[in-house]
KOLGUKOL-74850 format. One record per residue: x, y, z of N, C-alpha, C in turn; residue in three letters; chain; residue number from 1. Coordinates in steps of 0.2 Angstrom, whole numbers, plus 2048, in hexadecimal, padded with zeros to 3 digits. Layout:
N
<site n_X="X" n_Y="Y" n_Z="Z" ca_X="X" ca_Y="Y" ca_Z="Z" c_X="X" c_Y="Y" c_Z="Z" residuo="Ala" cadena="A" num="NUM"/>
...
***
This chain:
148
<site n_X="064" n_Y="79B" n_Z="77B" ca_X="060" ca_Y="7A2" ca_Z="77C" c_X="064" c_Y="7A5" c_Z="783" residuo="Met" cadena="A" num="1"/>
<site n_X="064" n_Y="7AB" n_Z="783" ca_X="068" ca_Y="7AE" ca_Z="789" c_X="063" c_Y="7AD" c_Z="78D" residuo="Ala" cadena="A" num="2"/>
<site n_X="067" n_Y="7AE" n_Z="794" ca_X="064" ca_Y="7AD" ca_Z="79C" c_X="065" c_Y="7B2" c_Z="79C" residuo="Ile" cadena="A" num="3"/>
<site n_X="061" n_Y="7B7" n_Z="7A0" ca_X="05F" ca_Y="7BE" ca_Z="7A2" c_X="05F" c_Y="7C0" c_Z="7A9" residuo="Val" cadena="A" num="4"/>
<site n_X="062" n_Y="7C2" n_Z="7AB" ca_X="062" ca_Y="7C5" ca_Z="7B3" c_X="062" c_Y="7CC" c_Z="7B5" residuo="Lys" cadena="A" num="5"/>
<site n_X="05C" n_Y="7CF" n_Z="7B9" ca_X="05D" ca_Y="7D6" ca_Z="7BA" c_X="05E" c_Y="7D8" c_Z="7C1" residuo="Ser" cadena="A" num="6"/>
<site n_X="061" n_Y="7DC" n_Z="7C2" ca_X="05E" ca_Y="7E0" ca_Z="7CA" c_X="05F" c_Y="7EA" c_Z="7C7" residuo="Lys" cadena="A" num="7"/>
<site n_X="05C" n_Y="7EB" n_Z="7CD" ca_X="05C" ca_Y="7F2" ca_Z="7CE" c_X="063" c_Y="7F4" c_Z="7D2" residuo="Ala" cadena="A" num="8"/>
<site n_X="065" n_Y="7FA" n_Z="7D2" ca_X="06D" ca_Y="7FB" ca_Z="7D6" c_X="06C" c_Y="801" c_Z="7D6" residuo="Gly" cadena="A" num="9"/>
<site n_X="06E" n_Y="801" n_Z="7DE" ca_X="06E" ca_Y="809" ca_Z="7E1" c_X="072" c_Y="808" c_Z="7E5" residuo="Lys" cadena="A" num="10"/>
<site n_X="079" n_Y="808" n_Z="7E2" ca_X="081" ca_Y="808" ca_Z="7E3" c_X="080" c_Y="80F" c_Z="7DF" residuo="Gly" cadena="A" num="11"/>
<site n_X="089" n_Y="80F" n_Z="7DF" ca_X="08A" ca_Y="815" ca_Z="7DB" c_X="08B" c_Y="812" c_Z="7D4" residuo="Ser" cadena="A" num="12"/>
<site n_X="08A" n_Y="817" n_Z="7CD" ca_X="08B" ca_Y="815" ca_Z="7C7" c_X="094" c_Y="815" c_Z="7C7" residuo="Leu" cadena="A" num="13"/>
<site n_X="098" n_Y="819" n_Z="7C9" ca_X="09E" ca_Y="816" ca_Z="7C7" c_X="0A0" c_Y="80E" c_Z="7CA" residuo="Ser" cadena="A" num="14"/>
<site n_X="09D" n_Y="80C" n_Z="7D0" ca_X="09E" ca_Y="804" ca_Z="7D0" c_X="09D" c_Y="800" c_Z="7CB" residuo="Asp" cadena="A" num="15"/>
<site n_X="098" n_Y="801" n_Z="7CA" ca_X="094" ca_Y="7FC" ca_Z="7C3" c_X="098" c_Y="7FE" c_Z="7BD" residuo="Val" cadena="A" num="16"/>
<site n_X="099" n_Y="805" n_Z="7BD" ca_X="09C" ca_Y="806" ca_Z="7B5" c_X="0A5" c_Y="803" c_Z="7B3" residuo="Phe" cadena="A" num="17"/>
<site n_X="0A7" n_Y="802" n_Z="7BC" ca_X="0AE" ca_Y="800" ca_Z="7BC" c_X="0AD" c_Y="7F8" c_Z="7BD" residuo="Asn" cadena="A" num="18"/>
<site n_X="0A8" n_Y="7F5" n_Z="7BD" ca_X="0A9" ca_Y="7EF" ca_Z="7BE" c_X="0A7" c_Y="7EC" c_Z="7B6" residuo="Tyr" cadena="A" num="19"/>
<site n_X="0A4" n_Y="7F0" n_Z="7B4" ca_X="0A1" ca_Y="7ED" ca_Z="7AC" c_X="0A6" c_Y="7EE" c_Z="7A6" residuo="Val" cadena="A" num="20"/>
<site n_X="0AA" n_Y="7F4" n_Z="7A9" ca_X="0AF" ca_Y="7F8" ca_Z="7A4" c_X="0B6" c_Y="7F3" c_Z="7A6" residuo="Leu" cadena="A" num="21"/>
<site n_X="0B6" n_Y="7EF" n_Z="7A8" ca_X="0BD" ca_Y="7EC" ca_Z="7AB" c_X="0BE" c_Y="7E9" c_Z="7A6" residuo="Asp" cadena="A" num="22"/>
<site n_X="0C7" n_Y="7EB" n_Z="7A3" ca_X="0CB" ca_Y="7E8" ca_Z="79E" c_X="0CC" c_Y="7E1" c_Z="79E" residuo="Lys" cadena="A" num="23"/>
<site n_X="0CC" n_Y="7E0" n_Z="7A4" ca_X="0CD" ca_Y="7D6" ca_Z="7A4" c_X="0C6" c_Y="7D5" c_Z="7A1" residuo="Glu" cadena="A" num="24"/>
<site n_X="0C0" n_Y="7D7" n_Z="7A1" ca_X="0BB" ca_Y="7D2" ca_Z="79F" c_X="0BA" c_Y="7D4" c_Z="798" residuo="Lys" cadena="A" num="25"/>
<site n_X="0BB" n_Y="7DA" n_Z="794" ca_X="0BA" ca_Y="7DC" ca_Z="790" c_X="0BD" c_Y="7E2" c_Z="78A" residuo="Thr" cadena="A" num="26"/>
<site n_X="0BC" n_Y="7E3" n_Z="787" ca_X="0C1" ca_Y="7E8" ca_Z="780" c_X="0BC" c_Y="7EF" c_Z="77F" residuo="Asp" cadena="A" num="27"/>
<site n_X="0C0" n_Y="7F3" n_Z="77C" ca_X="0B9" ca_Y="7F9" ca_Z="779" c_X="0B7" c_Y="7F7" c_Z="773" residuo="Asp" cadena="A" num="28"/>
<site n_X="0B8" n_Y="7F1" n_Z="771" ca_X="0B2" ca_Y="7F0" ca_Z="76D" c_X="0AE" c_Y="7ED" c_Z="76D" residuo="Thr" cadena="A" num="29"/>
<site n_X="0AD" n_Y="7EB" n_Z="773" ca_X="0A7" ca_Y="7E8" ca_Z="776" c_X="0A1" c_Y="7EC" c_Z="77B" residuo="Leu" cadena="A" num="30"/>
<site n_X="0A6" n_Y="7F2" n_Z="779" ca_X="0A0" ca_Y="7F7" ca_Z="77E" c_X="09C" c_Y="7FC" c_Z="778" residuo="Ile" cadena="A" num="31"/>
<site n_X="096" n_Y="7FB" n_Z="77B" ca_X="090" ca_Y="800" ca_Z="776" c_X="08A" c_Y="803" c_Z="77B" residuo="Ser" cadena="A" num="32"/>
<site n_X="087" n_Y="808" n_Z="778" ca_X="082" ca_Y="80B" ca_Z="77C" c_X="07D" c_Y="80D" c_Z="777" residuo="Ser" cadena="A" num="33"/>
<site n_X="078" n_Y="810" n_Z="77A" ca_X="071" ca_Y="812" ca_Z="779" c_X="06F" c_Y="819" c_Z="77B" residuo="Lys" cadena="A" num="34"/>
<site n_X="06E" n_Y="81F" n_Z="777" ca_X="06B" ca_Y="823" ca_Z="77A" c_X="070" c_Y="829" c_Z="77F" residuo="Asp" cadena="A" num="35"/>
<site n_X="078" n_Y="826" n_Z="77D" ca_X="07D" ca_Y="829" ca_Z="780" c_X="084" c_Y="826" c_Z="77A" residuo="Cys" cadena="A" num="36"/>
<site n_X="088" n_Y="829" n_Z="77E" ca_X="08E" ca_Y="827" ca_Z="77C" c_X="091" c_Y="822" c_Z="780" residuo="Met" cadena="A" num="37"/>
<site n_X="096" n_Y="81C" n_Z="77F" ca_X="097" ca_Y="817" ca_Z="783" c_X="09C" c_Y="81A" c_Z="786" residuo="Ala" cadena="A" num="38"/>
<site n_X="0A2" n_Y="81F" n_Z="783" ca_X="0A7" ca_Y="823" ca_Z="788" c_X="0A5" c_Y="828" c_Z="78F" residuo="Glu" cadena="A" num="39"/>
<site n_X="0A0" n_Y="82A" n_Z="78D" ca_X="09D" ca_Y="82D" ca_Z="793" c_X="096" c_Y="82B" c_Z="795" residuo="Thr" cadena="A" num="40"/>
<site n_X="096" n_Y="827" n_Z="794" ca_X="08F" ca_Y="823" ca_Z="798" c_X="08F" c_Y="825" c_Z="79F" residuo="Ala" cadena="A" num="41"/>
<site n_X="092" n_Y="824" n_Z="7A1" ca_X="093" ca_Y="825" ca_Z="7A9" c_X="08F" c_Y="82D" c_Z="7AB" residuo="Gln" cadena="A" num="42"/>
<site n_X="094" n_Y="831" n_Z="7A9" ca_X="091" ca_Y="838" ca_Z="7A9" c_X="08D" c_Y="83A" c_Z="7A7" residuo="Lys" cadena="A" num="43"/>
<site n_X="089" n_Y="837" n_Z="7A0" ca_X="084" ca_Y="837" ca_Z="79E" c_X="07F" c_Y="838" c_Z="7A3" residuo="Glu" cadena="A" num="44"/>
<site n_X="07D" n_Y="831" n_Z="7A5" ca_X="079" ca_Y="82E" ca_Z="7A9" c_X="078" c_Y="833" c_Z="7B0" residuo="Phe" cadena="A" num="45"/>
<site n_X="07E" n_Y="835" n_Z="7B4" ca_X="07C" ca_Y="83B" ca_Z="7B9" c_X="07B" c_Y="840" c_Z="7B6" residuo="Glu" cadena="A" num="46"/>
<site n_X="07D" n_Y="842" n_Z="7B2" ca_X="07A" ca_Y="849" ca_Z="7AD" c_X="072" c_Y="848" c_Z="7AC" residuo="Leu" cadena="A" num="47"/>
<site n_X="070" n_Y="843" n_Z="7AA" ca_X="069" ca_Y="843" ca_Z="7AA" c_X="064" c_Y="843" c_Z="7B2" residuo="Thr" cadena="A" num="48"/>
<site n_X="068" n_Y="83F" n_Z="7B5" ca_X="065" ca_Y="83F" ca_Z="7BE" c_X="065" c_Y="844" c_Z="7BE" residuo="Lys" cadena="A" num="49"/>
<site n_X="06A" n_Y="849" n_Z="7BF" ca_X="06B" ca_Y="84F" ca_Z="7C0" c_X="065" c_Y="855" c_Z="7BE" residuo="His" cadena="A" num="50"/>
<site n_X="066" n_Y="856" n_Z="7B7" ca_X="061" ca_Y="857" ca_Z="7B4" c_X="059" c_Y="858" c_Z="7B6" residuo="Arg" cadena="A" num="51"/>
<site n_X="059" n_Y="851" n_Z="7B9" ca_X="051" ca_Y="850" ca_Z="7BB" c_X="051" c_Y="850" c_Z="7C3" residuo="Phe" cadena="A" num="52"/>
<site n_X="057" n_Y="853" n_Z="7C6" ca_X="056" ca_Y="853" ca_Z="7CF" c_X="054" c_Y="84A" c_Z="7D0" residuo="Gly" cadena="A" num="53"/>
<site n_X="057" n_Y="845" n_Z="7CE" ca_X="056" ca_Y="83E" ca_Z="7D0" c_X="05E" c_Y="839" c_Z="7D1" residuo="Lys" cadena="A" num="54"/>
<site n_X="061" n_Y="83D" n_Z="7D6" ca_X="068" ca_Y="83B" ca_Z="7D7" c_X="067" c_Y="835" c_Z="7DD" residuo="Thr" cadena="A" num="55"/>
<site n_X="061" n_Y="834" n_Z="7DE" ca_X="061" ca_Y="82F" ca_Z="7E5" c_X="05D" c_Y="82A" c_Z="7E4" residuo="Asp" cadena="A" num="56"/>
<site n_X="05F" n_Y="825" n_Z="7E9" ca_X="058" ca_Y="81E" ca_Z="7E5" c_X="05D" c_Y="819" c_Z="7E2" residuo="Gly" cadena="A" num="57"/>
<site n_X="059" n_Y="815" n_Z="7DD" ca_X="05B" ca_Y="810" ca_Z="7D8" c_X="05F" c_Y="815" c_Z="7D1" residuo="Arg" cadena="A" num="58"/>
<site n_X="066" n_Y="813" n_Z="7D2" ca_X="06A" ca_Y="817" ca_Z="7CC" c_X="06B" c_Y="815" c_Z="7C5" residuo="Thr" cadena="A" num="59"/>
<site n_X="069" n_Y="80E" n_Z="7C6" ca_X="06A" ca_Y="809" ca_Z="7BF" c_X="064" c_Y="803" c_Z="7BF" residuo="Tyr" cadena="A" num="60"/>
<site n_X="066" n_Y="7FF" n_Z="7BA" ca_X="063" ca_Y="7F8" ca_Z="7B9" c_X="068" c_Y="7F5" c_Z="7B6" residuo="Phe" cadena="A" num="61"/>
<site n_X="068" n_Y="7EF" n_Z="7B8" ca_X="070" ca_Y="7EB" ca_Z="7B5" c_X="06C" c_Y="7E6" c_Z="7B5" residuo="His" cadena="A" num="62"/>
<site n_X="06D" n_Y="7E5" n_Z="7AD" ca_X="06B" ca_Y="7DE" ca_Z="7AA" c_X="06F" c_Y="7DA" c_Z="7A9" residuo="Ile" cadena="A" num="63"/>
<site n_X="072" n_Y="7D2" n_Z="7A8" ca_X="076" ca_Y="7CF" ca_Z="7A7" c_X="073" c_Y="7CA" c_Z="7A2" residuo="Val" cadena="A" num="64"/>
<site n_X="076" n_Y="7CA" n_Z="79C" ca_X="071" ca_Y="7C6" ca_Z="797" c_X="077" c_Y="7C1" c_Z="793" residuo="Gln" cadena="A" num="65"/>
<site n_X="077" n_Y="7BC" n_Z="797" ca_X="07B" ca_Y="7B5" ca_Z="796" c_X="07A" c_Y="7B2" c_Z="792" residuo="Ser" cadena="A" num="66"/>
<site n_X="080" n_Y="7AF" n_Z="78C" ca_X="080" ca_Y="7A9" ca_Z="787" c_X="081" c_Y="7A5" c_Z="789" residuo="Phe" cadena="A" num="67"/>
<site n_X="07F" n_Y="79F" n_Z="787" ca_X="083" ca_Y="798" ca_Z="788" c_X="088" c_Y="798" c_Z="783" residuo="Ser" cadena="A" num="68"/>
<site n_X="08D" n_Y="795" n_Z="783" ca_X="092" ca_Y="793" ca_Z="780" c_X="091" c_Y="78F" c_Z="779" residuo="Pro" cadena="A" num="69"/>
<site n_X="08B" n_Y="78B" n_Z="779" ca_X="088" ca_Y="787" ca_Z="772" c_X="084" c_Y="78C" c_Z="770" residuo="Glu" cadena="A" num="70"/>
<site n_X="084" n_Y="791" n_Z="772" ca_X="07F" ca_Y="799" ca_Z="76D" c_X="084" c_Y="79A" c_Z="765" residuo="Asp" cadena="A" num="71"/>
<site n_X="08A" n_Y="799" n_Z="767" ca_X="090" ca_Y="79B" ca_Z="761" c_X="08F" c_Y="79F" c_Z="75E" residuo="Asp" cadena="A" num="72"/>
<site n_X="090" n_Y="7A7" n_Z="763" ca_X="08F" ca_Y="7AC" ca_Z="761" c_X="097" c_Y="7B0" c_Z="762" residuo="Ile" cadena="A" num="73"/>
<site n_X="099" n_Y="7B4" n_Z="75F" ca_X="09D" ca_Y="7B8" ca_Z="761" c_X="09C" c_Y="7BD" c_Z="766" residuo="Thr" cadena="A" num="74"/>
<site n_X="0A1" n_Y="7C1" n_Z="768" ca_X="0A1" ca_Y="7C7" ca_Z="76E" c_X="09E" c_Y="7CA" c_Z="769" residuo="Pro" cadena="A" num="75"/>
<site n_X="09F" n_Y="7CD" n_Z="762" ca_X="09C" ca_Y="7D2" ca_Z="761" c_X="095" c_Y="7D2" c_Z="75F" residuo="Tyr" cadena="A" num="76"/>
<site n_X="094" n_Y="7CB" n_Z="75D" ca_X="08D" ca_Y="7CB" ca_Z="75C" c_X="087" c_Y="7CB" c_Z="763" residuo="Glu" cadena="A" num="77"/>
<site n_X="08C" n_Y="7C7" n_Z="768" ca_X="087" ca_Y="7C8" ca_Z="770" c_X="088" c_Y="7D1" c_Z="772" residuo="Ala" cadena="A" num="78"/>
<site n_X="08D" n_Y="7D5" n_Z="770" ca_X="08B" ca_Y="7DB" ca_Z="771" c_X="086" c_Y="7DF" c_Z="76D" residuo="Asn" cadena="A" num="79"/>
<site n_X="085" n_Y="7DD" n_Z="767" ca_X="07F" ca_Y="7E0" ca_Z="761" c_X="07A" c_Y="7DD" c_Z="764" residuo="Asn" cadena="A" num="80"/>
<site n_X="079" n_Y="7D6" n_Z="766" ca_X="073" ca_Y="7D3" ca_Z="769" c_X="070" c_Y="7D8" c_Z="771" residuo="Ile" cadena="A" num="81"/>
<site n_X="075" n_Y="7D9" n_Z="774" ca_X="075" ca_Y="7DE" ca_Z="77C" c_X="073" c_Y="7E5" c_Z="77A" residuo="Gly" cadena="A" num="82"/>
<site n_X="075" n_Y="7E7" n_Z="773" ca_X="074" ca_Y="7ED" ca_Z="771" c_X="06B" c_Y="7F0" c_Z="76F" residuo="Leu" cadena="A" num="83"/>
<site n_X="069" n_Y="7E9" n_Z="76B" ca_X="064" ca_Y="7E9" ca_Z="767" c_X="05E" c_Y="7E6" c_Z="76D" residuo="Glu" cadena="A" num="84"/>
<site n_X="060" n_Y="7E5" n_Z="774" ca_X="05D" ca_Y="7E4" ca_Z="779" c_X="05C" c_Y="7EA" c_Z="77A" residuo="Phe" cadena="A" num="85"/>
<site n_X="061" n_Y="7EF" n_Z="77C" ca_X="061" ca_Y="7F5" ca_Z="780" c_X="05B" c_Y="7FA" c_Z="77D" residuo="Ala" cadena="A" num="86"/>
<site n_X="058" n_Y="7F8" n_Z="776" ca_X="053" ca_Y="7FD" ca_Z="773" c_X="04E" c_Y="7FB" c_Z="776" residuo="Glu" cadena="A" num="87"/>
<site n_X="04D" n_Y="7F7" n_Z="77B" ca_X="045" ca_Y="7F6" ca_Z="77F" c_X="047" c_Y="7FC" c_Z="784" residuo="Phe" cadena="A" num="88"/>
<site n_X="04B" n_Y="800" n_Z="786" ca_X="04C" ca_Y="804" ca_Z="78B" c_X="04C" c_Y="80A" c_Z="788" residuo="Phe" cadena="A" num="89"/>
<site n_X="045" n_Y="80B" n_Z="784" ca_X="044" ca_Y="813" ca_Z="781" c_X="043" c_Y="818" c_Z="785" residuo="Glu" cadena="A" num="90"/>
<site n_X="047" n_Y="81C" n_Z="784" ca_X="047" ca_Y="822" ca_Z="787" c_X="04D" c_Y="821" c_Z="78D" residuo="Gly" cadena="A" num="91"/>
<site n_X="051" n_Y="81B" n_Z="78D" ca_X="055" ca_Y="81B" ca_Z="793" c_X="05C" c_Y="81C" c_Z="78F" residuo="Tyr" cadena="A" num="92"/>
<site n_X="062" n_Y="81D" n_Z="792" ca_X="068" ca_Y="81D" ca_Z="791" c_X="06B" c_Y="817" c_Z="792" residuo="Gln" cadena="A" num="93"/>
<site n_X="06F" n_Y="811" n_Z="78E" ca_X="071" ca_Y="80C" ca_Z="791" c_X="078" c_Y="80A" c_Z="78F" residuo="Val" cadena="A" num="94"/>
<site n_X="07C" n_Y="808" n_Z="792" ca_X="082" ca_Y="803" ca_Z="792" c_X="082" c_Y="7FD" c_Z="78F" residuo="Leu" cadena="A" num="95"/>
<site n_X="086" n_Y="7FA" n_Z="78B" ca_X="087" ca_Y="7F2" ca_Z="78B" c_X="08C" c_Y="7F0" c_Z="789" residuo="Val" cadena="A" num="96"/>
<site n_X="08E" n_Y="7EC" n_Z="78D" ca_X="095" ca_Y="7EC" ca_Z="78F" c_X="095" c_Y="7E2" c_Z="78D" residuo="Val" cadena="A" num="97"/>
<site n_X="098" n_Y="7DF" n_Z="789" ca_X="09B" ca_Y="7D9" ca_Z="789" c_X="0A0" c_Y="7D6" c_Z="78C" residuo="Thr" cadena="A" num="98"/>
<site n_X="09F" n_Y="7D1" n_Z="790" ca_X="0A6" ca_Y="7D0" ca_Z="794" c_X="0A8" c_Y="7C7" c_Z="791" residuo="His" cadena="A" num="99"/>
<site n_X="0AD" n_Y="7C5" n_Z="78E" ca_X="0B1" ca_Y="7C1" ca_Z="78C" c_X="0B5" c_Y="7BD" c_Z="792" residuo="Thr" cadena="A" num="100"/>
<site n_X="0B5" n_Y="7BE" n_Z="799" ca_X="0BA" ca_Y="7B9" ca_Z="79F" c_X="0B7" c_Y="7B4" c_Z="79F" residuo="Asn" cadena="A" num="101"/>
<site n_X="0B2" n_Y="7B2" n_Z="79D" ca_X="0AE" ca_Y="7AC" ca_Z="79F" c_X="0AC" c_Y="7A7" c_Z="79B" residuo="Arg" cadena="A" num="102"/>
<site n_X="0AC" n_Y="7A0" n_Z="79C" ca_X="0AA" ca_Y="79D" ca_Z="796" c_X="0A4" c_Y="79E" c_Z="792" residuo="Glu" cadena="A" num="103"/>
<site n_X="09F" n_Y="7A2" n_Z="794" ca_X="09A" ca_Y="7A4" ca_Z="791" c_X="09A" c_Y="7AC" c_Z="791" residuo="His" cadena="A" num="104"/>
<site n_X="098" n_Y="7AE" n_Z="78A" ca_X="098" ca_Y="7B4" ca_Z="78A" c_X="092" c_Y="7B8" c_Z="78D" residuo="Leu" cadena="A" num="105"/>
<site n_X="090" n_Y="7BF" n_Z="791" ca_X="08F" ca_Y="7C2" ca_Z="793" c_X="08C" c_Y="7C8" c_Z="793" residuo="His" cadena="A" num="106"/>
<site n_X="088" n_Y="7CC" n_Z="791" ca_X="087" ca_Y="7D5" ca_Z="792" c_X="084" c_Y="7D6" c_Z="798" residuo="Asn" cadena="A" num="107"/>
<site n_X="088" n_Y="7DC" n_Z="799" ca_X="085" ca_Y="7DF" ca_Z="79E" c_X="083" c_Y="7E7" c_Z="79D" residuo="His" cadena="A" num="108"/>
<site n_X="07C" n_Y="7E5" n_Z="79D" ca_X="078" ca_Y="7EC" ca_Z="79C" c_X="077" c_Y="7F0" c_Z="7A0" residuo="Ile" cadena="A" num="109"/>
<site n_X="077" n_Y="7F7" n_Z="7A1" ca_X="076" ca_Y="7FC" ca_Z="7A6" c_X="073" c_Y="802" c_Z="7A5" residuo="Ile" cadena="A" num="110"/>
<site n_X="06D" n_Y="802" n_Z="7A7" ca_X="067" ca_Y="806" ca_Z="7A4" c_X="067" c_Y="80D" c_Z="7A9" residuo="Val" cadena="A" num="111"/>
<site n_X="069" n_Y="811" n_Z="7A6" ca_X="066" ca_Y="819" ca_Z="7AD" c_X="05F" c_Y="817" c_Z="7AE" residuo="Asn" cadena="A" num="112"/>
<site n_X="060" n_Y="819" n_Z="7B6" ca_X="058" ca_Y="818" ca_Z="7BA" c_X="053" c_Y="81F" c_Z="7B7" residuo="Ser" cadena="A" num="113"/>
<site n_X="058" n_Y="823" n_Z="7B2" ca_X="051" ca_Y="829" ca_Z="7B1" c_X="053" c_Y="829" c_Z="7AA" residuo="Val" cadena="A" num="114"/>
<site n_X="04C" n_Y="82B" n_Z="7A9" ca_X="04C" ca_Y="82C" ca_Z="7A0" c_X="04F" c_Y="832" c_Z="79D" residuo="Ser" cadena="A" num="115"/>
<site n_X="052" n_Y="833" n_Z="79B" ca_X="055" ca_Y="838" ca_Z="797" c_X="050" c_Y="83D" c_Z="794" residuo="Phe" cadena="A" num="116"/>
<site n_X="04B" n_Y="839" n_Z="792" ca_X="045" ca_Y="83E" ca_Z="78E" c_X="03F" c_Y="842" c_Z="793" residuo="Glu" cadena="A" num="117"/>
<site n_X="03E" n_Y="840" n_Z="79A" ca_X="039" ca_Y="842" ca_Z="79D" c_X="03A" c_Y="841" c_Z="7A5" residuo="Asp" cadena="A" num="118"/>
<site n_X="040" n_Y="83E" n_Z="7A7" ca_X="042" ca_Y="83E" ca_Z="7AD" c_X="040" c_Y="837" c_Z="7B0" residuo="Gly" cadena="A" num="119"/>
<site n_X="03B" n_Y="835" n_Z="7AE" ca_X="036" ca_Y="82D" ca_Z="7B2" c_X="03D" c_Y="829" c_Z="7B3" residuo="Gly" cadena="A" num="120"/>
<site n_X="039" n_Y="824" n_Z="7B7" ca_X="03D" ca_Y="81F" ca_Z="7BC" c_X="036" c_Y="819" c_Z="7BA" residuo="Lys" cadena="A" num="121"/>
<site n_X="037" n_Y="817" n_Z="7B3" ca_X="032" ca_Y="813" ca_Z="7B2" c_X="036" c_Y="80B" c_Z="7B0" residuo="Lys" cadena="A" num="122"/>
<site n_X="039" n_Y="809" n_Z="7B4" ca_X="03E" ca_Y="805" ca_Z="7B3" c_X="03C" c_Y="7FE" c_Z="7B5" residuo="Leu" cadena="A" num="123"/>
<site n_X="03D" n_Y="7F8" n_Z="7B1" ca_X="039" ca_Y="7F1" ca_Z="7B3" c_X="038" c_Y="7F1" c_Z="7B9" residuo="Pro" cadena="A" num="124"/>
<site n_X="034" n_Y="7ED" n_Z="7BB" ca_X="033" ca_Y="7EB" ca_Z="7C1" c_X="02C" c_Y="7E6" c_Z="7C1" residuo="Gly" cadena="A" num="125"/>
<site n_X="02B" n_Y="7E0" n_Z="7C5" ca_X="026" ca_Y="7DC" ca_Z="7C4" c_X="026" c_Y="7D9" c_Z="7BE" residuo="Gly" cadena="A" num="126"/>
<site n_X="01F" n_Y="7DA" n_Z="7BB" ca_X="01E" ca_Y="7D6" ca_Z="7B4" c_X="021" c_Y="7DC" c_Z="7AD" residuo="Lys" cadena="A" num="127"/>
<site n_X="022" n_Y="7E1" n_Z="7AF" ca_X="027" ca_Y="7E4" ca_Z="7AB" c_X="02E" c_Y="7E1" c_Z="7AB" residuo="Arg" cadena="A" num="128"/>
<site n_X="02F" n_Y="7DF" n_Z="7B0" ca_X="036" ca_Y="7DC" ca_Z="7B0" c_X="036" c_Y="7D5" c_Z="7AB" residuo="Glu" cadena="A" num="129"/>
<site n_X="032" n_Y="7D1" n_Z="7AB" ca_X="030" ca_Y="7CA" ca_Z="7AB" c_X="02F" c_Y="7CC" c_Z="7A2" residuo="Asn" cadena="A" num="130"/>
<site n_X="02E" n_Y="7D3" n_Z="7A1" ca_X="02D" ca_Y="7D5" ca_Z="797" c_X="034" c_Y="7D6" c_Z="795" residuo="Lys" cadena="A" num="131"/>
<site n_X="037" n_Y="7D9" n_Z="79C" ca_X="03D" ca_Y="7DB" ca_Z="798" c_X="042" c_Y="7D5" c_Z="799" residuo="Val" cadena="A" num="132"/>
<site n_X="042" n_Y="7D0" n_Z="79D" ca_X="047" ca_Y="7C8" ca_Z="79C" c_X="044" c_Y="7C5" c_Z="795" residuo="Lys" cadena="A" num="133"/>
<site n_X="03D" n_Y="7C4" n_Z="796" ca_X="03B" ca_Y="7BF" ca_Z="790" c_X="03E" c_Y="7C4" c_Z="788" residuo="Lys" cadena="A" num="134"/>
<site n_X="03F" n_Y="7CC" n_Z="788" ca_X="044" ca_Y="7CE" ca_Z="783" c_X="04B" c_Y="7CC" c_Z="783" residuo="Val" cadena="A" num="135"/>
<site n_X="04D" n_Y="7CC" n_Z="788" ca_X="054" ca_Y="7CB" ca_Z="788" c_X="055" c_Y="7C4" c_Z="785" residuo="Gly" cadena="A" num="136"/>
<site n_X="050" n_Y="7C1" n_Z="78A" ca_X="051" ca_Y="7B9" ca_Z="787" c_X="051" c_Y="7B8" c_Z="77E" residuo="Arg" cadena="A" num="137"/>
<site n_X="04C" n_Y="7BA" n_Z="77C" ca_X="04B" ca_Y="7B9" ca_Z="777" c_X="04F" c_Y="7BD" c_Z="770" residuo="Glu" cadena="A" num="138"/>
<site n_X="052" n_Y="7C2" n_Z="772" ca_X="055" ca_Y="7C6" ca_Z="76E" c_X="05A" c_Y="7C1" c_Z="76B" residuo="Gly" cadena="A" num="139"/>
<site n_X="05F" n_Y="7BD" n_Z="770" ca_X="061" ca_Y="7B7" ca_Z="76B" c_X="060" c_Y="7B4" c_Z="764" residuo="Asn" cadena="A" num="140"/>
<site n_X="05A" n_Y="7B3" n_Z="767" ca_X="056" ca_Y="7AE" ca_Z="761" c_X="056" c_Y="7B4" c_Z="75C" residuo="Arg" cadena="A" num="141"/>
<site n_X="053" n_Y="7B7" n_Z="75B" ca_X="050" ca_Y="7BD" ca_Z="757" c_X="056" c_Y="7C1" c_Z="753" residuo="Lys" cadena="A" num="142"/>
<site n_X="05C" n_Y="7BF" n_Z="755" ca_X="062" ca_Y="7C3" ca_Z="752" c_X="066" c_Y="7BF" c_Z="74F" residuo="Asn" cadena="A" num="143"/>
<site n_X="064" n_Y="7B7" n_Z="74F" ca_X="067" ca_Y="7B2" ca_Z="74C" c_X="064" c_Y="7B1" c_Z="744" residuo="Arg" cadena="A" num="144"/>
<site n_X="068" n_Y="7B0" n_Z="73E" ca_X="065" ca_Y="7AF" ca_Z="738" c_X="063" c_Y="7A6" c_Z="737" residuo="Ser" cadena="A" num="145"/>
<site n_X="05D" n_Y="7A3" n_Z="734" ca_X="05A" ca_Y="79F" ca_Z="735" c_X="05F" c_Y="799" c_Z="734" residuo="Pro" cadena="A" num="146"/>
<site n_X="064" n_Y="799" n_Z="730" ca_X="069" ca_Y="795" ca_Z="72C" c_X="06E" c_Y="793" c_Z="733" residuo="Glu" cadena="A" num="147"/>
<site n_X="06E" n_Y="797" n_Z="738" ca_X="074" ca_Y="797" ca_Z="740" c_X="071" c_Y="791" c_Z="743" residuo="Glu" cadena="A" num="148"/>
***
């Protein structure tokens, strides 16, 4: 089962994108996205914020979804699990990057703080955050075949 940690980010998008896209921690095959292009995700996040005039305050939601080495999954499978978890954030652009630089695989999931659909900022907090963590943890079990 995955361990999920999350935090709201108020820093610059470039800082978090530079961190998660560090080539010493991942490679291009382990970068995916939802409702944006992975290659241009940062620019698309920024354009959405400008479109709705919401460029201050919380800028992103950062989720780390970590897998135990005992889960015995490949980096590709971990990325797919993260991408399926990203579907939970309907109406939001999401970047999913799998890091392989530690003993355990882990996904960095960056969610734009502004919805591209309506400009809303309804990201998880309180009870909703608990639901996000539950979906992130249980996603690991849902994506495994019964014989594994």
